[in-house]
Short mmCIF file of the C-alpha atoms (twelve columns), coordinates in Angstrom:
data_MODEL
# 
_entry.id   MODEL 
# 
loop_
_atom_site.group_PDB 
_atom_site.id 
_atom_site.type_symbol 
_atom_site.label_atom_id 
_atom_site.label_alt_id 
_atom_site.label_comp_id 
_atom_site.label_asym_id 
_atom_site.label_seq_id 
_atom_site.Cartn_x 
_atom_site.Cartn_y 
_atom_site.Cartn_z 
_atom_site.pdbx_PDB_model_num 
ATOM 1   C CA . MET A 1   10.752  31.937  144.622 1 
ATOM 2   C CA . ASN A 2   10.345  31.821  141.021 1 
ATOM 3   C CA . HIS A 3   9.680   35.171  140.944 1 
ATOM 4   C CA . TYR A 4   12.752  36.278  142.486 1 
ATOM 5   C CA . ARG A 5   14.906  34.166  140.203 1 
ATOM 6   C CA . ILE A 6   13.148  35.883  137.261 1 
ATOM 7   C CA . LEU A 7   13.837  39.413  138.268 1 
ATOM 8   C CA . THR A 8   17.389  38.397  139.266 1 
ATOM 9   C CA . THR A 9   18.145  37.111  135.909 1 
ATOM 10  C CA . ARG A 10  16.657  40.244  134.436 1 
ATOM 11  C CA . ILE A 11  19.099  42.589  136.500 1 
ATOM 12  C CA . LYS A 12  22.047  40.563  135.463 1 
ATOM 13  C CA . ARG A 13  21.180  40.452  131.825 1 
ATOM 14  C CA . GLY A 14  20.185  44.151  131.699 1 
ATOM 15  C CA . GLY A 15  16.531  43.404  131.075 1 
ATOM 16  C CA . ASP A 16  13.819  45.698  130.907 1 
ATOM 17  C CA . CYS A 17  13.432  46.596  134.664 1 
ATOM 18  C CA . CYS A 18  14.772  49.845  134.132 1 
ATOM 19  C CA . PRO A 19  14.032  50.774  130.527 1 
ATOM 20  C CA . PRO A 20  15.881  53.459  128.661 1 
ATOM 21  C CA . PRO A 21  14.711  56.846  128.440 1 
ATOM 22  C CA . PRO A 22  12.734  57.802  125.738 1 
ATOM 23  C CA . SER A 23  14.849  58.991  122.548 1 
ATOM 24  C CA . SER A 24  14.653  62.973  121.876 1 
ATOM 25  C CA . PRO A 25  13.414  64.172  118.475 1 
ATOM 26  C CA . PRO A 26  16.288  64.548  115.994 1 
ATOM 27  C CA . GLY A 27  17.709  67.902  115.701 1 
ATOM 28  C CA . PRO A 28  21.215  69.818  115.279 1 
ATOM 29  C CA . PRO A 29  23.669  68.225  117.219 1 
ATOM 30  C CA . SER A 30  24.958  70.456  120.005 1 
ATOM 31  C CA . VAL A 31  28.698  71.925  119.972 1 
ATOM 32  C CA . MET A 32  30.279  71.664  123.539 1 
ATOM 33  C CA . PRO A 33  33.210  73.921  123.857 1 
ATOM 34  C CA . ARG A 34  36.458  72.029  124.990 1 
ATOM 35  C CA . SER A 35  40.078  73.016  125.318 1 
ATOM 36  C CA . LEU A 36  42.378  72.298  122.419 1 
ATOM 37  C CA . SER A 37  45.049  69.829  123.486 1 
ATOM 38  C CA . GLY A 38  48.684  70.005  122.127 1 
ATOM 39  C CA . VAL A 39  48.206  67.757  119.550 1 
ATOM 40  C CA . ASP A 40  44.987  69.722  118.124 1 
ATOM 41  C CA . MET A 41  47.158  72.954  118.213 1 
ATOM 42  C CA . ARG A 42  49.940  71.589  116.006 1 
ATOM 43  C CA . LYS A 43  47.321  69.854  113.682 1 
ATOM 44  C CA . ARG A 44  45.874  73.492  113.317 1 
ATOM 45  C CA . GLN A 45  49.043  74.989  113.014 1 
ATOM 46  C CA . GLN A 46  50.587  72.771  110.748 1 
ATOM 47  C CA . PRO A 47  49.242  73.773  107.317 1 
ATOM 48  C CA . HIS A 48  50.222  77.594  108.201 1 
ATOM 49  C CA . ILE A 49  54.044  76.310  108.843 1 
ATOM 50  C CA . GLU A 50  54.295  73.625  106.054 1 
ATOM 51  C CA . GLY A 51  52.636  75.950  103.335 1 
ATOM 52  C CA . ARG A 52  51.712  74.277  100.145 1 
ATOM 53  C CA . PRO A 53  53.057  70.599  99.023  1 
ATOM 54  C CA . GLN A 54  56.069  70.946  96.918  1 
ATOM 55  C CA . ALA A 55  56.233  69.143  93.780  1 
ATOM 56  C CA . PRO A 56  58.746  66.191  93.389  1 
ATOM 57  C CA . GLY A 57  62.101  66.854  93.083  1 
ATOM 58  C CA . HIS A 58  62.282  70.393  94.445  1 
ATOM 59  C CA . PRO A 59  63.789  70.907  97.699  1 
ATOM 60  C CA . ARG A 60  61.366  72.689  100.231 1 
ATOM 61  C CA . PRO A 61  62.865  75.732  101.649 1 
ATOM 62  C CA . ASN A 62  63.321  76.250  105.456 1 
ATOM 63  C CA . ASN A 63  60.863  78.513  106.528 1 
ATOM 64  C CA . CYS A 64  61.929  78.537  110.267 1 
ATOM 65  C CA . CYS A 65  62.683  82.198  109.821 1 
ATOM 66  C CA . MET A 66  62.288  85.110  107.549 1 
ATOM 67  C CA . CYS A 67  65.961  84.497  106.210 1 
ATOM 68  C CA . TRP A 68  66.925  87.849  107.018 1 
ATOM 69  C CA . CYS A 69  67.534  87.029  110.815 1 
ATOM 70  C CA . GLY A 70  70.227  84.478  110.281 1 
ATOM 71  C CA . CYS A 71  69.085  82.246  113.100 1 
ATOM 72  C CA . CYS A 72  69.126  79.347  110.870 1 
ATOM 73  C CA . LYS A 73  70.768  77.638  107.768 1 
ATOM 74  C CA . CYS A 74  68.625  78.776  105.098 1 
ATOM 75  C CA . LEU A 75  68.995  77.981  101.497 1 
ATOM 76  C CA . TRP A 76  69.255  81.590  100.854 1 
ATOM 77  C CA . ASN A 77  71.844  82.088  103.554 1 
ATOM 78  C CA . GLU A 78  73.882  79.372  102.382 1 
ATOM 79  C CA . ASP A 79  73.873  80.922  98.728  1 
ATOM 80  C CA . ARG A 80  74.692  84.291  100.340 1 
ATOM 81  C CA . MET A 81  77.594  82.806  102.328 1 
ATOM 82  C CA . GLU A 82  79.005  80.750  99.669  1 
ATOM 83  C CA . GLY A 83  78.722  83.848  97.197  1 
ATOM 84  C CA . SER A 84  80.505  86.009  99.645  1 
ATOM 85  C CA . GLU A 85  83.320  83.420  100.239 1 
ATOM 86  C CA . ARG A 86  83.654  83.262  96.476  1 
ATOM 87  C CA . THR A 87  84.222  86.910  96.304  1 
ATOM 88  C CA . CYS A 88  86.665  87.442  99.263  1 
ATOM 89  C CA . THR A 89  88.673  84.416  97.605  1 
ATOM 90  C CA . LYS A 90  88.543  86.019  93.968  1 
ATOM 91  C CA . MET A 91  89.463  89.382  95.480  1 
ATOM 92  C CA . ASP A 92  92.453  87.817  97.381  1 
ATOM 93  C CA . SER A 93  93.576  86.260  94.279  1 
ATOM 94  C CA . ILE A 94  93.667  89.503  92.384  1 
ATOM 95  C CA . GLU A 95  95.665  91.347  95.201  1 
ATOM 96  C CA . ALA A 96  97.989  88.255  95.184  1 
ATOM 97  C CA . THR A 97  98.617  88.491  91.519  1 
ATOM 98  C CA . GLU A 98  99.007  92.420  91.778  1 
ATOM 99  C CA . GLU A 99  101.612 91.885  94.208  1 
ATOM 100 C CA . GLN A 100 105.197 92.295  92.591  1 
ATOM 101 C CA . GLN A 101 108.249 91.122  94.412  1 
ATOM 102 C CA . PRO A 102 111.804 93.164  93.283  1 
ATOM 103 C CA . THR A 103 114.074 91.170  91.180  1 
ATOM 104 C CA . LEU A 104 117.432 90.777  91.829  1 
ATOM 105 C CA . ASP A 105 118.878 93.167  89.343  1 
ATOM 106 C CA . GLU A 106 116.500 95.717  91.245  1 
ATOM 107 C CA . VAL A 107 117.890 95.174  94.494  1 
ATOM 108 C CA . VAL A 108 121.557 94.969  93.148  1 
ATOM 109 C CA . ALA A 109 120.610 98.654  91.635  1 
ATOM 110 C CA . TRP A 110 119.348 99.982  95.003  1 
ATOM 111 C CA . ALA A 111 122.915 99.981  96.248  1 
ATOM 112 C CA . ARG A 112 124.102 102.235 93.405  1 
ATOM 113 C CA . SER A 113 121.669 104.703 93.504  1 
ATOM 114 C CA . PHE A 114 119.115 106.197 96.112  1 
ATOM 115 C CA . GLU A 115 117.103 107.701 93.788  1 
ATOM 116 C CA . LEU A 116 116.365 104.194 92.335  1 
ATOM 117 C CA . VAL A 117 115.238 103.335 95.941  1 
ATOM 118 C CA . MET A 118 112.863 106.161 96.032  1 
ATOM 119 C CA . ARG A 119 111.487 105.431 92.740  1 
ATOM 120 C CA . SER A 120 110.451 101.932 93.412  1 
ATOM 121 C CA . SER A 121 107.368 101.032 95.609  1 
ATOM 122 C CA . GLU A 122 109.116 98.125  96.699  1 
ATOM 123 C CA . GLY A 123 112.319 99.873  97.291  1 
ATOM 124 C CA . ARG A 124 110.545 102.509 99.219  1 
ATOM 125 C CA . GLU A 125 108.814 99.718  101.330 1 
ATOM 126 C CA . ILE A 126 112.122 98.064  102.258 1 
ATOM 127 C CA . PHE A 127 113.849 101.276 103.092 1 
ATOM 128 C CA . ARG A 128 110.785 102.315 105.348 1 
ATOM 129 C CA . GLU A 129 111.354 98.907  107.415 1 
ATOM 130 C CA . PHE A 130 114.861 100.005 107.993 1 
ATOM 131 C CA . LEU A 131 113.984 103.491 109.171 1 
ATOM 132 C CA . ARG A 132 111.012 102.051 111.330 1 
ATOM 133 C CA . SER A 133 113.906 100.138 113.060 1 
ATOM 134 C CA . GLU A 134 116.050 103.306 113.724 1 
ATOM 135 C CA . TYR A 135 112.721 105.268 114.858 1 
ATOM 136 C CA . SER A 136 113.207 107.639 111.775 1 
ATOM 137 C CA . GLU A 137 110.200 106.352 109.770 1 
ATOM 138 C CA . GLU A 138 108.709 109.913 109.733 1 
ATOM 139 C CA . ASN A 139 111.294 111.096 107.458 1 
ATOM 140 C CA . LEU A 140 109.922 108.958 104.688 1 
ATOM 141 C CA . LEU A 141 106.245 109.477 105.598 1 
ATOM 142 C CA . PHE A 142 106.491 113.114 105.338 1 
ATOM 143 C CA . TRP A 143 108.054 112.921 102.002 1 
ATOM 144 C CA . LEU A 144 105.561 110.779 100.708 1 
ATOM 145 C CA . ALA A 145 102.724 113.231 101.951 1 
ATOM 146 C CA . CYS A 146 104.588 116.176 100.314 1 
ATOM 147 C CA . GLU A 147 104.281 114.078 97.018  1 
ATOM 148 C CA . GLU A 148 100.856 113.604 97.525  1 
ATOM 149 C CA . LEU A 149 100.183 117.202 98.075  1 
ATOM 150 C CA . LYS A 150 101.971 118.014 94.855  1 
ATOM 151 C CA . LYS A 151 99.602  116.057 92.739  1 
ATOM 152 C CA . GLU A 152 96.355  117.630 94.350  1 
ATOM 153 C CA . THR A 153 94.567  120.678 92.286  1 
ATOM 154 C CA . ASP A 154 91.560  121.049 94.465  1 
ATOM 155 C CA . PRO A 155 91.862  124.009 96.622  1 
ATOM 156 C CA . THR A 156 89.941  122.641 99.496  1 
ATOM 157 C CA . ALA A 157 91.794  119.440 99.371  1 
ATOM 158 C CA . ILE A 158 94.972  121.420 99.244  1 
ATOM 159 C CA . ASP A 159 94.037  123.183 102.532 1 
ATOM 160 C CA . GLU A 160 93.216  119.985 104.323 1 
ATOM 161 C CA . LYS A 161 96.416  118.076 103.430 1 
ATOM 162 C CA . ALA A 162 98.647  120.904 103.892 1 
ATOM 163 C CA . ARG A 163 96.998  121.410 107.563 1 
ATOM 164 C CA . ILE A 164 97.378  117.599 108.292 1 
ATOM 165 C CA . ILE A 165 101.122 117.734 106.968 1 
ATOM 166 C CA . TYR A 166 101.715 120.714 109.314 1 
ATOM 167 C CA . GLU A 167 99.912  118.968 112.421 1 
ATOM 168 C CA . ASP A 168 101.717 115.690 111.812 1 
ATOM 169 C CA . TYR A 169 105.283 116.458 110.892 1 
ATOM 170 C CA . VAL A 170 106.204 120.200 111.181 1 
ATOM 171 C CA . SER A 171 104.607 121.105 114.704 1 
ATOM 172 C CA . ILE A 172 106.641 121.082 117.407 1 
ATOM 173 C CA . LEU A 173 104.097 119.426 119.192 1 
ATOM 174 C CA . SER A 174 103.777 116.491 117.212 1 
ATOM 175 C CA . PRO A 175 105.703 113.282 118.241 1 
ATOM 176 C CA . LYS A 176 106.314 112.688 114.648 1 
ATOM 177 C CA . GLU A 177 108.220 115.894 113.927 1 
ATOM 178 C CA . VAL A 178 110.735 115.959 111.285 1 
ATOM 179 C CA . SER A 179 114.074 117.686 111.612 1 
ATOM 180 C CA . LEU A 180 113.867 121.131 109.796 1 
ATOM 181 C CA . ASP A 181 116.043 124.196 110.042 1 
ATOM 182 C CA . SER A 182 114.180 127.554 111.041 1 
ATOM 183 C CA . ARG A 183 114.440 129.254 107.926 1 
ATOM 184 C CA . VAL A 184 112.444 126.308 106.269 1 
ATOM 185 C CA . ARG A 185 110.028 126.454 109.147 1 
ATOM 186 C CA . GLU A 186 109.617 130.145 109.021 1 
ATOM 187 C CA . GLY A 187 108.618 129.867 105.336 1 
ATOM 188 C CA . ILE A 188 106.089 127.016 105.912 1 
ATOM 189 C CA . ASN A 189 104.491 129.307 108.374 1 
ATOM 190 C CA . LEU A 190 104.065 132.131 105.964 1 
ATOM 191 C CA . SER A 191 102.597 129.884 103.595 1 
ATOM 192 C CA . LEU A 192 99.862  128.594 105.814 1 
ATOM 193 C CA . ALA A 193 98.001  131.839 105.460 1 
ATOM 194 C CA . GLU A 194 97.347  130.830 101.794 1 
ATOM 195 C CA . PRO A 195 98.371  127.214 101.453 1 
ATOM 196 C CA . ASN A 196 99.375  125.897 97.906  1 
ATOM 197 C CA . ASN A 197 100.610 122.379 96.505  1 
ATOM 198 C CA . VAL A 198 104.056 122.952 96.678  1 
ATOM 199 C CA . MET A 199 104.554 125.011 99.855  1 
ATOM 200 C CA . TYR A 200 106.406 121.983 101.579 1 
ATOM 201 C CA . GLU A 201 108.665 121.560 98.408  1 
ATOM 202 C CA . GLU A 202 111.864 123.231 100.310 1 
ATOM 203 C CA . ALA A 203 111.438 121.178 103.405 1 
ATOM 204 C CA . GLN A 204 110.819 117.868 101.590 1 
ATOM 205 C CA . LEU A 205 114.173 118.601 99.638  1 
ATOM 206 C CA . GLN A 206 115.908 119.002 102.917 1 
ATOM 207 C CA . ILE A 207 114.322 115.780 104.505 1 
ATOM 208 C CA . TYR A 208 115.187 113.920 101.360 1 
ATOM 209 C CA . THR A 209 118.851 115.021 101.554 1 
ATOM 210 C CA . LEU A 210 119.052 114.068 105.162 1 
ATOM 211 C CA . MET A 211 117.598 110.583 104.155 1 
ATOM 212 C CA . HIS A 212 120.260 110.287 101.301 1 
ATOM 213 C CA . ARG A 213 123.233 111.284 103.392 1 
ATOM 214 C CA . ASP A 214 122.479 109.865 106.658 1 
ATOM 215 C CA . SER A 215 120.061 106.742 106.344 1 
ATOM 216 C CA . TYR A 216 120.883 105.451 103.126 1 
ATOM 217 C CA . PRO A 217 124.520 104.274 103.615 1 
ATOM 218 C CA . ARG A 218 123.228 102.565 106.849 1 
ATOM 219 C CA . PHE A 219 120.392 101.042 104.944 1 
ATOM 220 C CA . LEU A 220 122.727 99.303  102.543 1 
ATOM 221 C CA . ASN A 221 125.039 97.664  105.435 1 
ATOM 222 C CA . SER A 222 121.785 96.817  107.456 1 
ATOM 223 C CA . SER A 223 120.619 93.040  107.645 1 
ATOM 224 C CA . VAL A 224 117.055 94.310  106.136 1 
ATOM 225 C CA . TYR A 225 118.818 95.144  102.897 1 
ATOM 226 C CA . ARG A 226 121.683 92.256  103.202 1 
ATOM 227 C CA . ASP A 227 119.437 89.458  103.901 1 
ATOM 228 C CA . LEU A 228 116.833 90.558  100.967 1 
ATOM 229 C CA . LEU A 229 119.742 90.526  98.386  1 
ATOM 230 C CA . ASP A 230 120.971 87.068  99.734  1 
ATOM 231 C CA . SER A 231 117.596 85.563  99.423  1 
ATOM 232 C CA . LYS A 232 117.280 87.181  95.786  1 
ATOM 233 C CA . ARG A 233 120.547 85.436  94.830  1 
ATOM 234 C CA . SER A 234 119.576 82.206  96.313  1 
ATOM 235 C CA . SER A 235 116.492 82.338  94.325  1 
ATOM 236 C CA . CYS A 236 118.380 82.615  91.102  1 
ATOM 237 C CA . LEU A 237 120.831 79.828  92.106  1 
ATOM 238 C CA . ASP A 238 117.964 77.522  92.506  1 
ATOM 239 C CA . THR A 239 116.135 78.112  89.318  1 
# 
C-alpha cells in the first residue's frame, strides 16, 4: 500500500520514474528548412523597398514606380505637371497679349475702302466670316494663297505651292473652285509646265475685283459688320 502511494505521487509530480534521455554532446545547431510566412517575406523585402533612411527634414521620394510610368503621383511627376501647367498658362497669356482688336476708327475706315479691309488682318478675318456666311470663303482663301506664293523664292517650294493652289482653287474637280474666265485658266495651264511665284497674279486680280464689286457692298450692309461697328461705338461711349 505504501509502495503504491509513493509510485503514484512520483508520477503526478513528474518524478524520476521516467528519467529524461541523456543529453547529446554539444555541436552546431541544425537548421531546419521551413516555409516563410507573409510577415517574414515583408520583413525581408522591407529594406529593399524603403531604401536608406532619410535625414530629418528631407521628404522621402515615392518609390512605388520608376516615375516614368506615371502610375502614381511621385514628386517628380508633380513637379513636371506643375511646370507644364505654368508653361501653358504663360503661352496663353502671351497669345492673349499679342491678339489685337480693331479700333473704332479702323472699323469705320473699312467702310470707305476695300483696300483697307484687305490690308488689315482683323479686317480680313471679319470679311472672311461674312464670306463664309455666303459660301464664298474660297475667294479670299485663294487670294491669300497667291500672296504667300509671291513671297516664296525656293523653286521646290514654288512648285509645291503652285500645285496645291491649282488643285484646291483652279481645278474643275475641286469643291472650292473659284470663278475664272477661260483666258485666265488657259494662262495658268501653260504656266504649270514651269511654275513661278507670280503665275496666279492675273487670276488673283480677277478674284480681288470680284470680291470688291460683288461681296464688299453686301459686307458693309451685313449684320457681321454692323454689329461690330455698334459694339465699338458702345465701348467708346462707356469709356
